[in-house]
N, C-alpha and C positions, 0 to 999 in steps of 0.2 A: 601691705596687701600684695605687692609684686612678689615679695619673697615667699609668701604663702602659696601663691599661684605656681611659682617655679618648683617649690617642694612637691606640690600636688602633681604637677606635670611629670616630674621625675618618677614618682610612684606609679603613675599610669604607664610610663614607658617600661619600667622594670616589670610591672605586672603583665603587660602584653608580651614581653620577651620570655618570661617564665611560661606563660600559657602556650606560646608557639613552640617552645622547645619541648614541652610535655605532650602536646597534641597538635599534629600538623595536618589535620583533616581539612577539607575544603571549607566547611562552615566556620571553623575556628579562624582560619586565615582571613576569610571575608570579614568576620566580626572585628578582628584585630586591625585590619586595614581601615574599616569604618571609624573605629575609635581613634586611630592615629591621625587620619585625615581631618577629623573634627578638632583634635587637639592642635594640629598644625595650623589650622585656620585661626584659632584663638591666639596662638603664640605669635603669629605674624601681625595680628592686630596690636599686640603689646610692643612689637619691635619699634614702632614709631616713637614711643616715649622711653623705651628701655632698649637701646641698641645692643646691649650685651646678650639679649635673648636670641640674637641671630645664630649664635653658636648652638643653642638648644634647638632652634628650628632646623639647622643643618643635620643635627643628630637624628631628628624625627624623619627628615627626608631620606637620609641614608637607610634608616630602618624600614621605611615604607618600600623603598626600592628593593631592598634585600628580600622582604616578604613577597613582593610582587614577582620577583625573579624566581623564587622558590615555587610559588604558586603556578606560574606559567610552565615551569619545567615538569612539575608533578601532575598538574591538571591542565593540559593544553585546552584552551577555550575554542569554541566554535566561532571564530572571529567574524565570519561573514554574517552570522545571524545575531550580532550584538552591536549596539550603538556605542561607539567609543566616546569617552569623555575627553574633551580637550581642555587642559588647564589654562585658564586665563584669569585676569583680574575680574572680580565680580562673580556672577553665576556661571558655573561651568557650561560649556557648549557641547551638545551632543552631536557627533559627526555621523550622519546617516547618508550613505552613498546612493547614487541613482541606481546602481546595479542591484542593491538590496531591495529597493522599492519596486523595481521592475520585476524582480524574481517573485516577490510576494503578489504583485498584481497578476502576473501570468498564472500563478497557482490558484488565483481566485479568492484570496483573503480579503476580508473587509478592513477598513481603516482601524477599527477597534482591535481586531485580531493582530494586525501589524504592530500596533502599539504594545500589546501584551508580549509579543515575541521579542521586540526590541527593548523592552523594559523602559519605555518612555511614555509620556502622556499622549493622548489622542490629538491634542492641539499641536504637539511637536511634529507628529507625522503629517498632519494637515498642512503645516507650514512648509515642510520639506517637499511634499507633493506639489504645492503651489509654486515653490521656487524652481522646481525642475520642469514645470509645465505638464505634470502628469495628472490625469483625471480618471477616476474610477468609472464614471458613467460612460466615458468614451470607449471603454473596453467591451461594452455590449455591442453585438453585431447589429448593423443597420439593415433590417429586413422588413419588407412589406408583409402584410398578413398573407397575401397570396404566395409569396416566396417561402414564408415560414410554413404554410400549410403543405407546400410541395415537399419541403424537407422532412416534415413530420410524417407525411404519407410514405415517403421513401424509407424512412427509418422503421416505421411500424408495418410495412408491407409483409403480410403473412404472419404477423405477430400482434394480434389485437390485444394481448394481455399486458403489453408494455404500459407502465404508468407514467405519471408526470415526471418524477425524479429520474427514472431510468431514461426516458426520452431526452430530458434536459442534459443528462450525463453523456448520452450518445451524441447529441448535437455538439456539446463542448469538446468531445474527443475528436470531432471533425473540424474544429476551429470556429464553431458558431456559439458564442456565449449569449444566451437568451434568458430573459427574466422568466421565473417560474410561472407567473400568472399568464404571460403570453403563451407559454407552452401549454398550460391547462386549457386556455381558451381555444388554441389551435386543435388540440385533441378532440374537443367537443365538436368543432366544425368539421373535422375530418371523419370522425366515427363516434357519434354520440351514444350509440347502443353499446359499444365496447367500454366506454367510460362508465356507464351505468352498471354493466356486468362486473367490472373490476371492483366497484364500490361494494357489491354484494359479497365479494370474496375477501374483504379486508380481514386481517388477522390481529390477534392480541399480542402486544409486545411483552417480552420476558426480560428479566434482569440477568446480566452477564458481567463478570468482573475478571480482568487480568491486569497485572501490574503496569505494563508499559508496552509500546510497540516492540516487536521482535522478541518479546518475552515468551510467547507461545504461538507457534504456527499449527494450524489444523490441516492435515493432508488426507487425501482419500482418492479412490478411483470410482468414477461414475459409470454405471453399466446400463444406462437406458437404451443404448444402441448396441448392446452385446449380441443381440440376435443376428446382426449383420456384421459382426466382427470388429466393432469399433469400441474402444475404451478411452475415456477422458480422464487424465490424471490432473489433479489440481491441488492448490494450496492457498490458504487465506490466513492473514495475520489476525489473531484473535482480538487484539486491542482495537485496531483501527478499521477492521473489515477490508483491508486492502487485499485484493486478489493478487498474489505474488507469482503464480504461474498457472497456466491452463494448456495442456498438451494432449492432442488426440493421437492415438496409435492403434495398431491392429494386433496388439498383444498385451497381456497383463503381467509381464515379467517384472521382477524386482529391479533389473537393470534399467528398464524403461522409466519406472517411477523415479529411480535415483538420478538418472540423467535430467529429467524434468525439474527435480528438486534443486540440483546443483545449478542449473541455469537460472532458477529463481534467486538463489543466494548470490549469484554474481551481480545481480541488479540491486537487491535489497539487503544484502548481508546475511550472515548465518544467525538464525534465531537462537535464543538461549535454550529453548525446549521445543519439542514437537509432539503433538498428540495425534494418534491414528487409531484405526481399528486393528483387529488382529489378523488382517489379511497378509498372506505371504508376500504380496507385491511390495510391502512396506519394510521388509527386512533389510534391504540395502540402505535405506535412509536411516534405519535404526543403528546399523553398524557404523555409518558415517558420523551420526550425532554422538554416539558413545565414544568414538575415537577422537572426535574434535573437541567435545565439551567435557568429556570425562565420565566415568561410571559413578554410580552411587549418589547422584544428585537429581535424578529424574530427567536426564537429557532427552530420553525417548520414552513417552508414556503411551501405553496401549490400553484399550478398553472396548466396550461395546460401541457399535455404530451410533446408537441412540445417544451416547454421551459426547459424540463428536459433532455437536449440533451446529457450530459455526459453518463448517464446510457443507453439512447436510442442507442448511438453509440456502447456501450458495447454489447447490445442485438444483434446488426447487426453482430458484429464479433463473438459472441458466437454461433449464428445460423450457420454462415458460417463455423466455425471451429469445432463445437461440435454437437448441437442438430439437425442439418439437417439430420444427419445419422438416428436418431430415427424417425424423421418425415417421411422420405422416407420408413423406415422399417414398421412403423405402417400402412402407406398407402398400402404397398404391402400386409400386412396381411389381410387388409380389402378386397382388390381387389381379392385375392385368396380364400376368404371365410373362412379363419382360425380365423378371429376376427369379432365378432358380437357385435356392440356397444349397441344394445338393450338388451343384456344379461348381467345381473349383475354378473354372474359367470365369464364370459369372462373379464369384466372390472376389477373385483377384482383380478383375476389371472394376468392380465396385470400389475396392480400396484404392486402386490407381486414380480414379476420377475424383472420389469424394474425400479422401484424406486432406488434400490441400484446401478444398472448399470448406470443410468443417473447421479446419484450423483457422482459416480466414474469418469465419463467423465467430469462432471463439475469441480471436484477438480483438475483434470489434466489440464483442460483449464485454470482455475484460476491460477495455479502455472506457467503455460507457459505464460499467459498474464502478470503476475507480473514480469516476467523475460525477456520480450521482449523489445527490444531497441526502443526508441521513436526518430524519425528523427528530430523533432522540438525541442528536448531537448538535443542536442549534443550527441545522442546515449546512454543517460542514460536510465535505466529501471525504471518502476514505483517504484520498491522496493528501488533502489538507490536514486531516486528523493525524495521519502518519508523520508528515513533515513537522507539524507543530509540536506533537508529542515527543518526537525525536529530539528537538531542540530543548524542550522543557525538561526532559528526563536525562539529558546528557550529564555525566559526572555524578550520578546518584547510585551507582553500583549495579545497574542493570546490564548484564552481559551482552545481550543482543543490541543494546543501544550504544554502550561504551565502546564496543569493538569497532564501531563505525568512526570513532573520533580519537580514542586514546585507550591505553591499557587499563582495564577495569579491575576492581576487587571482586572476590568471589561472591556470588549471589546465592542466597538460601531461600527455599520455598517456605512461605508463611502458612501454607495449608498442606494437607497430605497429598502425596503424589497422585493417589487414586481420584481425588476430588478436584484437582487443579484444572480449570477451564471446562467445567462440566455444569450443565443445567439439567436437572432431573426432569424438568417439565417439557422437554423438547424431544419426544419420541418420533423422529422424522424418518430415519432409515428403515428399510425393510430388513427382516430378520435373516434372509439368505444372501445378502449382498456379499458377504465374505467368501462364499463358496464358488463364486463365478470365476472362471478362467477361460482364456482363449489363446490359441496358437496362430501365428501368422500363416497365411496360405502361400505355398511355394510358387515361384514365378513359372508359368507354363511355357514361355517362349525363350529363345536364346538371346544373346546380347545384341546382335545385329538387328533382330526383329524388335527388340525392346527400344533400341535407339530410334528406329523408324516410327514406332508407335508413339513414343513420347514427343517426337517432332510433329506428329499429326494432332495429338490430343493435348490441348492446353486448357485445363479446367478453369484456371483463374481468368482466362480471357472470355469465358462464357458470358453472354449478355444477360440472360435471365437468372443466372446464379444457381439454377437447378441442374443443368448440364445433362439432362436425360438423353439428348441426342449424342453427346460424347460417350456416354456409357454404352449405348447401343453400337456406336462405331467401334469402340474398343472390343466389345464382344464379337462383332462381325470379323474384325481383323484377326483376333486370336483363333477363332473357329476356322478361318481360311488357312492360317499358318499351321494349324494342327490337323487340318483335313477332317474336321468334325462335321 
C-alpha cells in the first residue's frame, strides 16, 4: 500500500512539474500549489510509520517553494489586502493585521465584505475584530436627533433636491457616519415637502456593463454655467461610478481639460480607455491616452454625448445638488442689475470671486458623491466598489487595474470600440453641447492693484457662501482703479 502511494505521489509531482513548465499562468501556478500542498499533508501523515518518506516530503517542499518564488516574482500580490496563512501543526492560521481591519472599517465595509476581500470566513473576521477590540457599531457617530437635524439642514441648505444617499454620503465625507434610516427620518423632519417632491421625480434604472475599475473613464465638460463664463470639466470611472476629478475653469481649452485629467490619474491611476464626446477640448486627453496606452486598441473612444451617459448622469446630479445654487444666484444678479455680462470688469470680478467658491462646492459634492450608497450595488459606495473591485480584479489582465500593482498583459476589447461603455437608452445630453466654447477674460488691473484686491477679497472666508458683497466690492475697486 505504501509503495503504491509513493508511486502515485511521484506521478503527481512529475505531472505538476510538466504543467508548470508548459504554462506559467497565475491560475496554473495556484492549482499546482493547491495540489502539492494537499499531497504534502498526506505524505507527512505517512512519515510517522514510514520515515523514508521524509525525503519525498522534502522534495515536495522544495518544489512548492520554487513555484511560490516564481509566482511572487511574476505576479506580485497585493499583500496588504490578503490574509496570510501561517503554517502550523493542525489547521493553518490566517494572519489578519489590525491595520487591515482598520483600513476596511474606515472605508465603511461590512464584516461580510471584509471576509470576501480577505478570502476568509465571516467568523474569522469576527474573531479578529473581537481580539483587537474593534467594533463596527462604534464607528457610527453618536448624534442626537437635534444635532443630526442641524447637520442635515446645513448640508441641504439651498439644495432641497438632495436625497437620502447623497446626504448620507455628504455627512460621511465630513466625518459623520450615520445610519441611512436616521438620515431618512431627519430629512422628513427638516423638510417633508422636499422629500415628497423627490419621490415624484424618481427615475428608472438602466443596465450598464464595463469590465473592471479603471477599464473605462468617461470625461466631459459641463456648460450649465457657460453664460457666465464657467466650465466644469469632470471624469467618472464607468465601473464603480467613482468621480475621479471635477474642476471649474473660465475657459474650455484642451490644455485645461488635460490638466484636470492628469491630476485625476495621479490619484487613481491611468485608465485603460477613455470615452468622450467629439468636443475639441478633449483632444489633449486623446493624445495623451494614445501615447500612453498605444494606438489601435481603443485607448480613446469618441462618440455622441448621448452615448457618454455615465458622465451625463453625473452632470444631472451635480446640477441638482451643487451648481444650481450658482445658476440661480447669477440669474438673480443679472435681473437686479448688479451683473452686466457686457462688461469685462464685471465678468472678471465674477470669475475672481466665484471660481474658488464653485470649486469648493464641487469638491464637497465629489466627496459626498464618492461616499453615497448605490442601491443597485447592495448599498456599497463608489469608493468601496472601486477599492473592492481593484483588489478582486488584480492580476486578471486589466490594464487600468494591473498598472496599480504590477506589470500587466495586453488587454483586448470583447466588444466593438463604438459600443464599449454605451447605453442607447440614456439620451441625456443636449445636442449642442459640443459647440460651446469660452475664452478667459483678461485682467483689467495691474499687478500691484491685483495684489491689493486679492488681499481685500477672500471668497473662501465668506460667511454665507454666496459672497455677493465681495463681488460688489471687487467691481467697485476695479471701477475706481480704471476711473470708470
